[in-house]
Structures are given as structure tokens and as C-alpha cells.
BAGU-355949 format. One record per residue: residue number from 1; chain; x, y, z of N, C-alpha, C, O in turn. Coordinates in steps of 0.001 Angstrom, whole numbers. Layout:
BEGIN
pos, unit, n.east, n.north, n.up, ca.east, ca.north, ca.up, c.east, c.north, c.up, o.east, o.north, o.up
NUM, A, X, Y, Z, X, Y, Z, X, Y, Z, X, Y, Z .
...
***
This chain:
BEGIN
pos, unit, n.east, n.north, n.up, ca.east, ca.north, ca.up, c.east, c.north, c.up, o.east, o.north, o.up
1, A, 5679, 20463, -17967, 5888, 19563, -16817, 6327, 20395, -15618, 7360, 21063, -15662 .
2, A, 5536, 20352, -14545, 5849, 21097, -13322, 6275, 20116, -12231, 5487, 19288, -11774 .
3, A, 7542, 20231, -11828, 8123, 19344, -10825, 8434, 20137, -9566, 9098, 21171, -9627 .
4, A, 7953, 19652, -8420, 8292, 20240, -7125, 9390, 19412, -6477, 9219, 18215, -6247 .
5, A, 10518, 20051, -6183, 11590, 19397, -5426, 11475, 19843, -3977, 11558, 21034, -3675 .
6, A, 11283, 18883, -3087, 11105, 19172, -1669, 12348, 18696, -936, 12562, 17495, -776 .
7, A, 13175, 19655, -487, 14462, 19263, 60, 14997, 20181, 1137, 14273, 20985, 1725 .
8, A, 16299, 20034, 1379, 16987, 20803, 2418, 18103, 21642, 1798, 17979, 22089, 658 .
9, A, 19179, 21857, 2532, 20232, 22751, 2047, 20923, 22247, 797, 21421, 23048, 6 .
10, A, 20964, 20940, 601, 21627, 20406, -588, 20770, 20538, -1840, 21263, 20317, -2946 .
11, A, 19518, 20889, -1693, 18689, 21264, -2841, 18583, 22788, -2944, 18395, 23333, -4031 .
12, A, 18705, 23464, -1807, 18679, 24930, -1778, 19922, 25517, -2432, 19873, 26586, -3040 .
13, A, 21044, 24798, -2299, 22296, 25277, -2872, 23219, 25916, -1858, 23895, 26899, -2162 .
14, A, 23254, 25359, -640, 24144, 25877, 398, 25577, 25478, 54, 25853, 24290, -118 .
15, A, 26487, 26432, -51, 27841, 26110, -506, 28700, 25522, 611, 28481, 25834, 1782 .
16, A, 29668, 24684, 273, 30528, 24091, 1290, 31641, 25013, 1774, 32439, 24623, 2626 .
17, A, 31704, 26244, 1236, 32790, 27141, 1636, 32494, 27908, 2918, 33323, 28693, 3377 .
18, A, 31316, 27687, 3499, 30969, 28340, 4761, 30416, 29740, 4622, 30079, 30364, 5628 .
19, A, 30311, 30256, 3403, 29832, 31623, 3216, 28339, 31767, 3479, 27871, 32845, 3847 .
20, A, 27592, 30681, 3291, 26144, 30742, 3451, 25434, 31413, 2297, 24215, 31579, 2335 .
21, A, 26171, 31801, 1271, 25573, 32469, 106, 25121, 31416, -901, 25903, 30567, -1329 .
22, A, 23873, 31488, -1261, 23271, 30474, -2118, 23939, 30412, -3486, 24226, 31439, -4102 .
23, A, 24179, 29191, -3947, 24714, 29015, -5290, 23728, 29569, -6329, 22521, 29621, -6092 .
24, A, 24260, 29975, -7468, 23417, 30480, -8549, 22461, 29389, -9022, 22747, 28198, -8898 .
25, A, 21331, 29811, -9561, 20311, 28854, -9986, 20874, 27802, -10938, 20599, 26613, -10778 .
26, A, 21642, 28221, -11907, 22182, 27286, -12887, 23218, 26346, -12335, 23539, 25335, -12961 .
27, A, 23758, 26666, -11152, 24771, 25817, -10524, 24160, 24793, -9579, 24787, 23777, -9280 .
28, A, 22963, 25044, -9112, 22290, 24128, -8192, 21750, 22923, -8963, 21365, 23052, -10126 .
29, A, 21720, 21767, -8328, 21289, 20581, -9064, 19857, 20683, -9584, 19595, 20173, -10673 .
30, A, 18909, 21313, -8873, 17589, 21460, -9482, 17621, 22317, -10749, 16873, 22064, -11694 .
31, A, 18496, 23337, -10764, 18625, 24155, -11964, 19252, 23386, -13108, 18863, 23552, -14265 .
32, A, 20222, 22543, -12786, 20850, 21694, -13805, 19804, 20742, -14386, 19735, 20551, -15600 .
33, A, 18993, 20147, -13510, 17942, 19233, -13958, 16952, 19950, -14871, 16566, 19418, -15912 .
34, A, 16540, 21157, -14481, 15587, 21922, -15284, 16138, 22194, -16674, 15415, 22090, -17664 .
35, A, 17425, 22544, -16750, 18042, 22815, -18044, 18133, 21553, -18892, 17969, 21607, -20111 .
36, A, 18393, 20426, -18252, 18521, 19159, -18972, 17185, 18709, -19561, 17133, 18222, -20690 .
37, A, 16109, 18873, -18796, 14810, 18332, -19202, 13884, 19363, -19840, 12935, 19005, -20538 .
38, A, 14165, 20652, -19597, 13269, 21683, -20092, 11972, 21760, -19305, 10965, 22253, -19813 .
39, A, 11989, 21272, -18064, 10810, 21306, -17207, 10804, 22573, -16349, 11834, 23223, -16168 .
40, A, 9630, 22906, -15830, 9522, 23937, -14800, 9782, 23253, -13462, 9011, 22394, -13033 .
41, A, 10868, 23638, -12811, 11266, 23004, -11553, 11096, 24005, -10418, 11700, 25077, -10429 .
42, A, 10282, 23651, -9452, 10016, 24503, -8291, 10881, 24012, -7139, 10759, 22867, -6705 .
43, A, 11747, 24876, -6654, 12683, 24515, -5582, 12087, 24864, -4222, 12220, 25995, -3753 .
44, A, 11442, 23910, -3601, 10904, 24095, -2253, 11911, 23473, -1291, 11717, 22367, -786 .
45, A, 12985, 24211, -1053, 14103, 23682, -269, 14440, 24639, 870, 14392, 25857, 703 .
46, A, 14780, 24081, 2018, 15070, 24877, 3209, 16254, 24278, 3962, 16178, 23130, 4401 .
47, A, 17352, 25031, 4123, 18469, 24532, 4915, 18022, 24150, 6330, 17341, 24922, 7005 .
48, A, 18408, 22970, 6761, 18035, 22502, 8094, 16767, 21690, 8149, 16450, 21125, 9196 .
49, A, 16024, 21609, 7052, 14755, 20879, 7075, 14982, 19396, 7363, 15886, 18781, 6798 .
50, A, 14168, 18832, 8233, 14187, 17409, 8563, 12996, 16721, 7904, 12146, 17374, 7299 .
51, A, 12946, 15396, 8028, 11781, 14688, 7508, 10544, 15006, 8342, 9489, 15329, 7797 .
52, A, 10675, 14915, 9660, 9486, 15066, 10503, 9810, 15510, 11925, 9049, 15221, 12849 .
53, A, 10927, 16209, 12113, 11326, 16671, 13451, 11250, 18184, 13536, 11705, 18883, 12630 .
54, A, 10672, 18697, 14628, 10865, 20099, 14962, 12327, 20248, 15403, 12926, 19299, 15910 .
55, A, 12889, 21432, 15210, 14285, 21636, 15615, 14390, 22918, 16422, 14501, 24003, 15850 .
56, A, 14355, 22806, 17766, 14407, 23993, 18618, 15709, 24758, 18513, 15776, 25910, 18943 .
57, A, 16751, 24151, 17953, 18018, 24850, 17798, 18068, 25679, 16512, 19028, 26413, 16278 .
58, A, 17044, 25561, 15691, 16992, 26373, 14473, 15689, 27165, 14450, 15558, 28142, 15188 .
59, A, 14721, 26770, 13622, 13463, 27518, 13539, 12275, 26723, 14071, 11134, 26942, 13663 .
60, A, 12560, 25791, 14994, 11480, 25035, 15613, 10688, 24209, 14627, 11258, 23465, 13830 .
61, A, 9355, 24341, 14680, 8490, 23527, 13839, 8632, 23857, 12352, 8222, 23064, 11504 .
62, A, 9201, 25003, 12031, 9396, 25356, 10622, 10366, 24411, 9930, 10365, 24314, 8703 .
63, A, 11195, 23712, 10701, 12163, 22768, 10133, 11547, 21399, 9854, 12185, 20545, 9237 .
64, A, 10322, 21189, 10300, 9658, 19894, 10192, 9052, 19723, 8803, 8050, 20357, 8470 .
65, A, 9673, 18853, 7988, 9211, 18678, 6618, 7794, 18169, 6515, 7066, 18564, 5604 .
66, A, 7381, 17304, 7421, 6034, 16757, 7368, 4993, 17819, 7685, 3916, 17827, 7089 .
67, A, 5300, 18705, 8606, 4364, 19786, 8937, 4146, 20727, 7755, 3027, 21174, 7499 .
68, A, 5228, 21019, 7040, 5150, 22044, 6001, 4711, 21503, 4651, 4257, 22276, 3808 .
69, A, 4832, 20213, 4420, 4564, 19654, 3094, 3168, 19963, 2562, 3054, 20325, 1391 .
70, A, 2087, 19841, 3362, 774, 20179, 2814, 690, 21622, 2314, 33, 21902, 1312 .
71, A, 1361, 22533, 3023, 1385, 23936, 2597, 2084, 24066, 1251, 1597, 24754, 354 .
72, A, 3229, 23400, 1115, 3979, 23462, -137, 3164, 22893, -1293, 3142, 23470, -2380 .
73, A, 2498, 21775, -1067, 1717, 21142, -2127, 581, 22048, -2593, 370, 22223, -3794 .
74, A, -135, 22614, -1654, -1272, 23463, -2023, -815, 24814, -2572, -1496, 25408, -3408 .
75, A, 324, 25295, -2110, 838, 26574, -2613, 1241, 26477, -4074, 1054, 27424, -4838 .
76, A, 1791, 25341, -4461, 2381, 25222, -5795, 1549, 24408, -6778, 1947, 24267, -7934 .
77, A, 406, 23870, -6356, -390, 23088, -7290, -1010, 24005, -8368, -1232, 25189, -8117 .
78, A, -1286, 23455, -9564, -1183, 22046, -9917, 246, 21647, -10275, 979, 22390, -10928 .
79, A, 612, 20453, -9826, 1930, 19886, -10101, 1778, 18619, -10936, 720, 17991, -10963 .
80, A, 2859, 18266, -11611, 2875, 17004, -12352, 3660, 15927, -11621, 3526, 14738, -11914 .
81, A, 4493, 16359, -10652, 5314, 15384, -9933, 5939, 16040, -8710, 6168, 17249, -8696 .
82, A, 6213, 15242, -7684, 6918, 15692, -6474, 8127, 14783, -6266, 8016, 13558, -6316 .
83, A, 9266, 15398, -6033, 10517, 14676, -5806, 11060, 15098, -4445, 11337, 16276, -4223 .
84, A, 11211, 14145, -3539, 11622, 14432, -2158, 13062, 13991, -1927, 13416, 12840, -2183 .
85, A, 13887, 14913, -1440, 15261, 14575, -1048, 15506, 15149, 348, 15957, 16285, 499 .
86, A, 15205, 14351, 1347, 15377, 14734, 2746, 15994, 13566, 3518, 16051, 12439, 3025 .
87, A, 16451, 13855, 4727, 17007, 12832, 5604, 18367, 13178, 6161, 18758, 12662, 7208 .
88, A, 19097, 14046, 5475, 20444, 14384, 5962, 20396, 15039, 7335, 21173, 14668, 8214 .
89, A, 19513, 15993, 7539, 19484, 16692, 8829, 18984, 15818, 9971, 19227, 16116, 11140 .
90, A, 18286, 14739, 9630, 17861, 13786, 10652, 19055, 13040, 11240, 18932, 12376, 12269 .
91, A, 20208, 13149, 10586, 21412, 12454, 11045, 22144, 13216, 12141, 23170, 12742, 12631 .
92, A, 21650, 14374, 12535, 22264, 15117, 13627, 22055, 14367, 14944, 21034, 13710, 15143 .
93, A, 23026, 14476, 15827, 22991, 13731, 17088, 21733, 14028, 17895, 21212, 13136, 18565 .
94, A, 21237, 15257, 17846, 20087, 15627, 18667, 18802, 14910, 18252, 17813, 14945, 18984 .
95, A, 18806, 14257, 17080, 17632, 13512, 16638, 17811, 12001, 16799, 17003, 11227, 16287 .
96, A, 18861, 11578, 17505, 19136, 10148, 17720, 19017, 9392, 16398, 18100, 8589, 16224 .
97, A, 19937, 9643, 15467, 19790, 9147, 14095, 19647, 7633, 13987, 20356, 6863, 14635 .
98, A, 18694, 7241, 13137, 18419, 5832, 12900, 17890, 5697, 11473, 16892, 6325, 11118 .
99, A, 18553, 4882, 10658, 18184, 4767, 9251, 16750, 4301, 9068, 16039, 4821, 8209 .
100, A, 16316, 3338, 9854, 14955, 2841, 9722, 13917, 3898, 10031, 12890, 3979, 9358 .
101, A, 14178, 4711, 11048, 13229, 5765, 11402, 13184, 6849, 10335, 12113, 7366, 10019 .
102, A, 14340, 7196, 9779, 14376, 8193, 8712, 13592, 7690, 7503, 12807, 8431, 6911 .
103, A, 13809, 6437, 7144, 13089, 5867, 6009, 11583, 5844, 6265, 10793, 6145, 5370 .
104, A, 11191, 5489, 7484, 9766, 5477, 7821, 9161, 6868, 7691, 8032, 7020, 7225 .
105, A, 9918, 7887, 8105, 9420, 9257, 7971, 9299, 9667, 6504, 8381, 10404, 6145 .
106, A, 10206, 9203, 5663, 10075, 9464, 4230, 8808, 8799, 3692, 8137, 9348, 2818 .
107, A, 8488, 7634, 4208, 7237, 6993, 3840, 6037, 7829, 4235, 5048, 7884, 3504 .
108, A, 6117, 8481, 5383, 5024, 9370, 5823, 4893, 10572, 4891, 3785, 11045, 4633 .
109, A, 6014, 11062, 4390, 5964, 12166, 3430, 5307, 11729, 2123, 4518, 12473, 1539 .
110, A, 5632, 10532, 1672, 4974, 9991, 480, 3467, 9899, 705, 2677, 10288, -155 .
111, A, 3079, 9384, 1862, 1654, 9275, 2184, 984, 10640, 2169, -144, 10780, 1698 .
112, A, 1678, 11638, 2682, 1131, 12999, 2724, 879, 13530, 1320, -170, 14116, 1052 .
113, A, 1849, 13323, 414, 1663, 13771, -969, 416, 13138, -1560, -363, 13805, -2241 .
114, A, 228, 11868, -1303, -914, 11149, -1868, -2231, 11558, -1236, -3260, 11595, -1912 .
115, A, -2211, 11865, 47, -3442, 12237, 741, -3871, 13667, 432, -5059, 13937, 257 .
116, A, -2905, 14581, 366, -3233, 15992, 159, -3567, 16275, -1303, -4509, 17010, -1600 .
117, A, -2790, 15690, -2210, -3017, 15927, -3632, -2474, 17272, -4072, -2442, 18227, -3296 .
118, A, -2048, 17337, -5319, -1508, 18598, -5837, -1612, 18645, -7358, -955, 19462, -8004 .
119, A, -2430, 17776, -7922, -2533, 17705, -9370, -3677, 18519, -9928, -4072, 19537, -9360 .
120, A, -4208, 18056, -11053, -5285, 18769, -11739, -6572, 18700, -10935, -6735, 17862, -10048 .
121, A, -7474, 19602, -11269, -8772, 19622, -10606, -8931, 20825, -9706, -8057, 21690, -9643 .
122, A, -10053, 20877, -9008, -10332, 21964, -8073, -9263, 22002, -6994, -8791, 20957, -6545 .
123, A, -8878, 23210, -6573, -7790, 23370, -5588, -8009, 22512, -4347, -7068, 21906, -3835 .
124, A, -9244, 22460, -3863, -9521, 21737, -2624, -9594, 20229, -2833, -9570, 19470, -1864 .
125, A, -9683, 19789, -4083, -9811, 18357, -4367, -8804, 17949, -5435, -9122, 17162, -6327 .
126, A, -7600, 18480, -5343, -6573, 18196, -6351, -6230, 16713, -6370, -6190, 16050, -5333 .
127, A, -5986, 16215, -7564, -5685, 14794, -7739, -4297, 14451, -7207, -3433, 15325, -7134 .
128, A, -4072, 13188, -6833, -2723, 12756, -6446, -1758, 12923, -7613, -2155, 12848, -8776 .
129, A, -500, 13149, -7294, 525, 13281, -8331, 1617, 12237, -8094, 1779, 11761, -6971 .
130, A, 2361, 11879, -9131, 3477, 10951, -8937, 4491, 11531, -7955, 4742, 12736, -7941 .
131, A, 5063, 10662, -7141, 6066, 11085, -6161, 7230, 10107, -6221, 7029, 8913, -6446 .
132, A, 8437, 10604, -6023, 9641, 9776, -6022, 10574, 10280, -4930, 10441, 11409, -4458 .
133, A, 11519, 9431, -4534, 12448, 9748, -3455, 13888, 9736, -3953, 14262, 8911, -4786 .
134, A, 14689, 10662, -3432, 16129, 10632, -3633, 16774, 10374, -2273, 16559, 11126, -1322 .
135, A, 17563, 9308, -2192, 18285, 9009, -954, 19511, 9909, -887, 20341, 9877, -1796 .
136, A, 19646, 10713, 167, 20845, 11561, 260, 22103, 10709, 413, 22044, 9600, 944 .
137, A, 23232, 11224, -51, 24470, 10429, 56, 24855, 10204, 1511, 24585, 11056, 2358 .
138, A, 25486, 9061, 1817, 25944, 8820, 3185, 27001, 9841, 3580, 27709, 10378, 2728 .
139, A, 27101, 10101, 4866, 28078, 11071, 5343, 29489, 10501, 5215, 29707, 9333, 5536 .
140, A, 30448, 11299, 4754, 31820, 10813, 4582, 32579, 10694, 5906, 32091, 11102, 6960 .
141, A, 33780, 10126, 5825, 34568, 9807, 7013, 34867, 11016, 7892, 34979, 10883, 9110 .
142, A, 34995, 12170, 7296, 35390, 13345, 8083, 34405, 13649, 9212, 34782, 14250, 10217 .
143, A, 33157, 13241, 9052, 32156, 13478, 10091, 32558, 12816, 11407, 32189, 13293, 12480 .
144, A, 33305, 11730, 11331, 33725, 11013, 12541, 35064, 11496, 13094, 35602, 10901, 14028 .
145, A, 35594, 12556, 12528, 36872, 13104, 12988, 36621, 14090, 14127, 35998, 15127, 13902 .
146, A, 37087, 13797, 15346, 36877, 14718, 16467, 37455, 16106, 16207, 37070, 17069, 16870 .
147, A, 38365, 16216, 15258, 38934, 17517, 14936, 38030, 18378, 14068, 38275, 19575, 13913 .
148, A, 36989, 17783, 13502, 36044, 18567, 12697, 35194, 19426, 13619, 34720, 18954, 14652 .
149, A, 35003, 20668, 13254, 34351, 21626, 14154, 32903, 21276, 14499, 32388, 21745, 15514 .
150, A, 32237, 20462, 13677, 30835, 20116, 13941, 30694, 18640, 14348, 29614, 18058, 14245 .
151, A, 31788, 18058, 14806, 31799, 16636, 15153, 30703, 16271, 16153, 29992, 15285, 15956 .
152, A, 30562, 17042, 17207, 29594, 16707, 18252, 28155, 16837, 17749, 27287, 16064, 18156 .
153, A, 27901, 17792, 16883, 26548, 17983, 16355, 26100, 16789, 15505, 24919, 16443, 15484 .
154, A, 27050, 16166, 14810, 26716, 15084, 13875, 27189, 13720, 14364, 27203, 12756, 13599 .
155, A, 27571, 13636, 15621, 28096, 12376, 16156, 27073, 11248, 16004, 25913, 11404, 16388 .
156, A, 27499, 10122, 15450, 26601, 8992, 15224, 25887, 9033, 13889, 25269, 8052, 13475 .
157, A, 25972, 10162, 13221, 25246, 10317, 11971, 25793, 9478, 10831, 25039, 8948, 10016 .
158, A, 27112, 9362, 10782, 27702, 8612, 9669, 27293, 7148, 9718, 26963, 6561, 8688 .
159, A, 27313, 6562, 10896, 26932, 5152, 11024, 25485, 4945, 10583, 25174, 3972, 9896 .
160, A, 24605, 5863, 10979, 23197, 5743, 10580, 23040, 5941, 9078, 22229, 5270, 8439 .
161, A, 23813, 6860, 8519, 23679, 7152, 7089, 24068, 5961, 6222, 23597, 5831, 5092 .
162, A, 24922, 5098, 6746, 25363, 3931, 5976, 24210, 2974, 5690, 24269, 2202, 4733 .
163, A, 23171, 3018, 6505, 22024, 2133, 6300, 20870, 2763, 5561, 19842, 2119, 5351 .
164, A, 21022, 4028, 5158, 19900, 4724, 4525, 19489, 4113, 3193, 18298, 3946, 2928 .
165, A, 20459, 3780, 2359, 20124, 3281, 1021, 19221, 2055, 1107, 18201, 1982, 422 .
166, A, 19591, 1102, 1938, 18795, -121, 2059, 17427, 163, 2672, 16414, -367, 2216 .
167, A, 17403, 1007, 3712, 16145, 1286, 4411, 15167, 2050, 3526, 13973, 1751, 3514 .
168, A, 15670, 3032, 2788, 14781, 3824, 1927, 14337, 3012, 719, 13199, 3145, 268 .
169, A, 15223, 2172, 192, 14823, 1299, -918, 13664, 401, -496, 12757, 140, -1286 .
170, A, 13695, -70, 742, 12609, -916, 1247, 11301, -138, 1331, 10238, -653, 984 .
171, A, 11386, 1101, 1792, 10190, 1943, 1843, 9659, 2201, 434, 8448, 2223, 214 .
172, A, 10569, 2395, -512, 10149, 2598, -1892, 9361, 1412, -2421, 8344, 1584, -3092 .
173, A, 9830, 214, -2120, 9095, -983, -2559, 7754, -1083, -1851, 6743, -1440, -2457 .
174, A, 7755, -766, -573, 6524, -858, 211, 5472, 138, -265, 4286, -182, -337 .
175, A, 5926, 1364, -593, 4990, 2414, -1015, 4811, 2467, -2533, 4012, 3258, -3035 .
176, A, 5539, 1644, -3252, 5495, 1616, -4708, 5874, 2977, -5298, 5146, 3546, -6111 .
177, A, 7041, 3483, -4863, 7562, 4733, -5420, 8991, 4504, -5905, 9739, 3746, -5289 .
178, A, 9374, 5151, -7003, 10756, 5038, -7484, 11723, 5700, -6506, 11381, 6686, -5854 .
179, A, 12933, 5150, -6410, 13955, 5665, -5499, 15268, 5795, -6264, 15697, 4876, -6962 .
180, A, 15895, 6960, -6114, 17216, 7201, -6706, 18223, 7362, -5584, 17993, 8136, -4654 .
181, A, 19332, 6648, -5654, 20362, 6698, -4612, 21450, 7697, -5016, 22314, 7387, -5836 .
182, A, 21396, 8898, -4432, 22373, 9932, -4771, 23788, 9522, -4381, 24755, 9998, -4977 .
183, A, 23921, 8648, -3391, 25231, 8202, -2952, 25987, 7401, -4000, 27189, 7175, -3863 .
184, A, 25297, 6973, -5036, 25948, 6257, -6123, 26675, 7195, -7079, 27502, 6756, -7878 .
185, A, 26363, 8498, -6997, 26968, 9435, -7960, 27677, 10620, -7310, 28535, 11231, -7949 .
186, A, 27347, 10974, -6046, 27969, 12136, -5405, 28274, 11844, -3945, 27782, 10872, -3372 .
187, A, 29101, 12711, -3349, 29438, 12630, -1924, 29639, 14046, -1400, 29806, 14985, -2179 .
188, A, 29622, 14197, -79, 29887, 15495, 528, 31264, 16004, 153, 32156, 15223, -179 .
189, A, 31433, 17316, 206, 32683, 17924, -242, 33811, 17725, 773, 33582, 17328, 1916 .
190, A, 35028, 18012, 326, 36190, 17938, 1218, 36155, 19069, 2239, 36577, 18886, 3380 .
191, A, 35658, 20233, 1840, 35591, 21381, 2741, 34558, 21179, 3833, 34807, 21465, 5004 .
192, A, 33404, 20687, 3437, 32260, 20544, 4337, 31581, 19224, 3984, 30917, 19143, 2950 .
193, A, 31728, 18183, 4813, 31216, 16869, 4449, 29703, 16765, 4363, 29180, 15776, 3847 .
194, A, 28993, 17767, 4858, 27525, 17741, 4820, 26992, 18219, 3481, 25940, 17768, 3029 .
195, A, 27725, 19140, 2841, 27190, 19804, 1651, 27924, 19427, 370, 29110, 19099, 379 .
196, A, 27181, 19486, -727, 27713, 19170, -2048, 28411, 20388, -2643, 27974, 21521, -2445 .
197, A, 29496, 20146, -3372, 30155, 21248, -4061, 29552, 21412, -5458, 28679, 20642, -5857 .
198, A, 30020, 22415, -6192, 29432, 22733, -7489, 29527, 21569, -8467, 28592, 21311, -9225 .
199, A, 30655, 20867, -8450, 30819, 19725, -9354, 29798, 18638, -9045, 29223, 18043, -9956 .
200, A, 29574, 18379, -7760, 28601, 17364, -7367, 27187, 17772, -7762, 26390, 16928, -8171 .
201, A, 26869, 19061, -7641, 25548, 19536, -8080, 25339, 19251, -9568, 24262, 18811, -9970 .
202, A, 26356, 19499, -10378, 26224, 19233, -11814, 25994, 17749, -12077, 25123, 17367, -12859 .
203, A, 26790, 16927, -11410, 26665, 15482, -11600, 25279, 15000, -11168, 24632, 14232, -11880 .
204, A, 24831, 15455, -10000, 23544, 15003, -9481, 22397, 15459, -10379, 21500, 14674, -10686 .
205, A, 22423, 16716, -10797, 21352, 17221, -11657, 21221, 16427, -12941, 20114, 16088, -13357 .
206, A, 22346, 16131, -13567, 22323, 15365, -14820, 21893, 13925, -14582, 21138, 13358, -15372 .
207, A, 22375, 13331, -13486, 22018, 11946, -13191, 20530, 11803, -12892, 19892, 10861, -13363 .
208, A, 19975, 12723, -12117, 18553, 12662, -11799, 17714, 12912, -13052, 16670, 12287, -13233 .
209, A, 18159, 13811, -13903, 17443, 14064, -15154, 17377, 12790, -15998, 16319, 12448, -16526 .
210, A, 18500, 12094, -16125, 18505, 10857, -16888, 17617, 9800, -16263, 16909, 9077, -16965 .
211, A, 17657, 9711, -14934, 16838, 8733, -14213, 15349, 9022, -14401, 14570, 8101, -14645 .
212, A, 14947, 10287, -14290, 13539, 10637, -14473, 13072, 10351, -15897, 11938, 9922, -16111 .
213, A, 13942, 10589, -16855, 13591, 10299, -18244, 13302, 8808, -18430, 12398, 8430, -19175 .
214, A, 14073, 7978, -17751, 13877, 6533, -17870, 12714, 6044, -17022, 12019, 5101, -17401 .
215, A, 12494, 6691, -15857, 11544, 6184, -14876, 10126, 6694, -15091, 9175, 5914, -15145 .
216, A, 9994, 8019, -15214, 8698, 8680, -15385, 7629, 8051, -14489, 6743, 7354, -14981 .
217, A, 7708, 8296, -13162, 6755, 7701, -12216, 5311, 7982, -12614, 4978, 9081, -13057 .
218, A, 4475, 6992, -12453, 3059, 7130, -12801, 2263, 7582, -11582, 2691, 7348, -10451 .
219, A, 1106, 8228, -11790, 260, 8620, -10668, -162, 7403, -9853, -427, 6332, -10398 .
220, A, -218, 7588, -8567, -611, 6513, -7651, -2121, 6472, -7533, -2781, 7511, -7547 .
221, A, -2659, 5291, -7419, -4083, 5117, -7177, -4262, 4137, -6041, -3612, 3093, -6001 .
222, A, -5152, 4478, -5112, -5438, 3566, -4020, -6001, 2259, -4578, -6645, 2246, -5627 .
223, A, -5750, 1167, -3863, -6158, -134, -4372, -7661, -220, -4624, -8104, -950, -5510 .
224, A, -8439, 525, -3848, -9885, 501, -4028, -10314, 1136, -5332, -11428, 913, -5805 .
225, A, -9401, 1954, -5932, -9738, 2621, -7190, -9270, 1827, -8394, -9605, 2179, -9525 .
226, A, -8498, 753, -8183, -7904, 20, -9282, -8862, -1049, -9800, -8529, -1775, -10737 .
***
């Protein structure tokens, strides 16, 4: 089973201690998931990645998840499944955060997976693969503290994040994709409210592994093919 995780710093393993040094593979939630399920897990994760925004304050268009997704799919195919966990970086003030818009962009990512394909068959005509979404946890209270050093960068983000679970769940129903709410099991760390600590990575990896075992998303087929 080959699973592609398409995410940002919380899938990459950015630590909340400010060091910027990536957590060890076994400590990151994708590594925990791989150990739990015995699957081959491909970590296509980039700190700062958004759902569909270029970010001139970082690496420009390289931060745009929608732009890069077709490259990731074709680079790593054949795949058996794609799991997307994005949306946290869209909560930065410079992107005018809005839960409905973030959810809509996640829907566009789902559409991209289905249109590009990454499953069995010829590379240029790869079949669609099952896709699922993980809703990132809402931002904790510290984000709204003017004393926090990144307060201005994330201003307004916490309020928008509070509506993500409902908005993304609606997109999941609309697109017929399974959705896992990470906010039900983990939260940002005390040191850095944006990033998960090692304990949260363990919890999330195990929880997602259990959810995938129960859910096992099926390949999508366009209505004309049914």
C-alpha cells in the first residue's frame, strides 16, 4: 500500500522549539502511521505550503499546494491513496483567512487528484486514486495574544480556524471524500501554537492509522462511469 501524504510543516515535522530541525522520521505522525499500518508512506510535505495561494513572503508560487500537486502525483505514482492535510498556513493574516474559502480550495485539491490520476496504468493515463482529507486543528488561544511574537502574522486566523471543521466536512460530503478532524485528538503546542509537539504527532499518527483502517476510502468514479 503506497500512501502519499500531501501537507505542510505539521506533516514535515517542524518542531515547536523554534530550532527548525526536522523531527526524526519515527517521531513524525506520518512515520508513526507507517509503523502502525506497515504501509509505504510518502511524505510530500513543505513548511509554509498553502492550499492554493502563492506566498511572496516565502518561496512565492512554490508555496501554492494546488500548483505543485500535479507534479507530486506524477512524481510518486503509482499510488494507492492520497491524504491531504493543508489549510493551516491559509490562516495567516496576509491571506485574509476564511474557513469557507479554505474548504473550497481543499475541494479543488480533491478535484486535482481525481483529474490528474496517480494510480495503476500508463504514466500519462494513470487511474484515479482514493483521496481523503485531514482537517488541521483549530488555532489555540495564544494566537490571539498580542504578546505572542507572531501575533500580527496570524491575526484573525484563530477565528477563521474555528469554522474549518464544519466547512471542510461539508466539502467532504459534497465531493464524497472521507474527512478526519485532527482537532478532535490534537492541538498546537504550548511553545508554538502553530506546530504540533512530539506527543501530538504520536497521537495523530495512531488516530489516523485507526481511522484509515476503518474507512479505507474507495476509488472515485465519475458519475458517467457508474
